[in-house]
Each structure stands twice: as C-alpha cells, then as structure tokens.
C-alpha positions as CSV (number, residue, x, y, z in Angstrom):
1,M,-14.3,-0.6,17.6
2,Q,-15.1,2.5,19.4
3,I,-18.5,3.7,19.3
4,N,-17.5,7.0,17.5
5,W,-15.9,4.8,14.7
6,Q,-17.6,4.2,11.2
7,V,-16.6,1.7,9.1
8,V,-15.0,3.2,6.0
9,Y,-14.1,-0.3,4.3
10,Q,-12.9,-3.8,5.7
11,T,-11.2,-6.8,4.3
12,T,-10.2,-10.1,5.9
13,K,-6.9,-8.6,6.6
14,G,-7.9,-5.3,8.2
15,S,-10.4,-2.2,8.6
16,V,-10.3,1.5,8.0
17,F,-12.3,3.5,10.3
18,Q,-13.3,7.5,10.6
19,C,-13.8,9.0,13.9
20,T,-17.2,11.1,13.9
21,L,-15.7,13.1,16.7
22,T,-12.3,13.9,15.4
23,N,-12.7,13.4,11.8
24,R,-9.5,11.1,11.6
25,F,-8.8,8.0,10.0
26,I,-8.0,4.7,12.0
27,V,-6.2,2.1,10.1
28,E,-6.4,-1.6,11.8
29,F,-3.8,-3.6,10.1
30,S,-1.7,-6.3,11.6
31,H,-3.3,-6.4,14.8
32,T,-2.2,-2.7,15.1
33,Q,-4.2,0.6,14.8
34,T,-2.7,3.7,13.6
35,S,-4.6,7.1,13.4
36,F,-4.3,9.7,10.7
37,S,-5.4,12.9,9.7
38,V,-7.2,13.2,6.1
39,L,-3.7,14.4,4.7
40,D,-1.9,12.0,6.3
41,F,-4.0,9.1,5.1
42,R,-3.8,10.5,1.6
43,Q,-0.2,10.6,1.9
44,F,0.2,7.1,3.3
45,R,-1.9,5.5,0.5
46,R,0.3,7.3,-1.9
47,M,3.3,5.8,0.0
48,V,1.9,2.5,0.1
49,N,0.9,2.7,-3.8
50,A,4.8,3.7,-4.6
51,I,6.0,0.2,-3.2
52,D,7.6,-1.4,-6.2
53,M,5.8,-4.9,-6.0
54,R,7.3,-6.4,-9.0
55,Q,10.9,-5.4,-7.7
56,M,10.1,-7.0,-4.3
57,A,8.8,-10.3,-6.2
58,L,11.6,-10.9,-8.6
59,R,14.9,-9.7,-6.6
60,T,16.4,-12.1,-4.6
61,D,18.7,-10.5,-2.4
62,D,17.7,-9.8,1.4
63,A,17.2,-6.0,1.1
64,H,14.2,-6.5,-1.1
65,D,12.6,-9.0,1.2
66,V,10.4,-6.5,2.9
67,A,9.4,-2.4,2.8
68,I,9.6,-0.2,5.5
69,L,7.6,2.7,5.7
70,S,7.2,5.5,8.2
71,P,3.6,7.0,8.1
72,P,4.0,10.7,8.3
73,H,3.1,12.3,11.9
74,T,3.1,9.0,13.7
75,D,5.4,7.2,15.6
76,R,4.5,3.6,14.0
77,C,6.8,2.2,11.4
78,F,5.5,-0.7,9.1
79,V,7.7,-3.5,8.2
80,L,5.9,-5.3,5.3
81,T,6.2,-8.3,3.6
82,L,5.2,-8.7,-0.1
83,C,2.0,-10.2,0.9
84,E,1.2,-7.7,3.6
85,V,1.8,-4.9,0.8
86,V,-1.0,-6.5,-1.4
87,H,-3.2,-6.6,1.5
88,L,-2.4,-3.4,2.8
89,R,-2.7,-1.6,-0.6
90,D,-6.4,-3.6,-1.2
91,L,-7.2,-2.1,2.0
92,L,-6.2,1.6,1.7
93,N,-7.5,1.9,-2.1
94,G,-10.7,0.2,-1.1
95,A,-11.1,2.8,1.7
96,G,-10.3,5.5,-1.0
97,F,-12.7,4.4,-3.5
98,M,-15.4,4.3,-0.7
99,L,-14.6,7.7,0.3
100,D,-14.7,9.0,-3.3
101,L,-17.8,7.1,-3.9
102,N,-19.4,9.1,-0.9
103,R,-18.2,12.4,-2.0
104,M,-19.5,11.6,-5.4
105,L,-23.0,10.6,-4.0
106,S,-22.9,13.6,-1.7
107,D,-22.2,16.1,-4.5
108,C,-25.2,15.0,-6.4
109,G,-27.5,15.3,-3.3
110,C,-27.8,11.7,-2.7
111,S,-28.0,10.5,0.6
112,F,-28.7,6.7,2.3
113,P,-30.1,5.7,5.5
114,E,-27.3,4.6,7.9
115,E,-28.5,1.0,8.0
116,V,-28.0,0.9,3.8
117,I,-24.2,2.4,4.4
118,A,-23.2,-0.2,7.1
C-alpha cells in the first residue's frame, strides 16, 4: 500500500483504496492493481453488477464459464469466474457503501478521527 492511499473497503479477496493526491480509486483484486477515476470506478461497478450470475451458474456451455470485462480508460481486462464475480461484486459494493456512508456523514456535519475510520 502506498503512503497516500487510504483504505476505502477491504475483504479477504481484495481492497479498494483512494489516493489522497490524485483522488483516484485503486482496486486491488486477483493480485493486480487497477486505477480508476471516480466516474470510471462507478461505471466499472455498474458493469460488474450487470453480470448475470444466475445465467453463469445455470448454463453449461463454455461461453458462460467466465465473464470478460474491459474497464473504461484502462488497458486491463478482467476474465472472471463465477466465484471471482461474487468476490469482486462484494468488494466494489462494499466500497460503494462506504463512500455513500462517508458522504452522508459529511453532509450531516459529522466527522471522525482518522484512527476510528481506519
């Protein structure tokens, strides 16, 4: 983890950080790091949530064994199994929830010491 990165959300399978210098989100998943602008992070999260996991689980043909995603404005390509889709969705939705919660608390004028947030 870089010194300017703050943890947004973390699971056993990955982490989402926010860089305090560039205001970019860094998704660390499957032993790789991918950097996103705020808008690109939201779009990538929508892409992952749009994957039909039920169809992946029920279909037996090879075409549905993996989901292939090409995030916006990156040269990265995610080739995900059903289990990886579940883990990535959990990671991104958890990060999205923490960002929404932080925004709501900020709107209410609430602030917490840095030690409580980490």
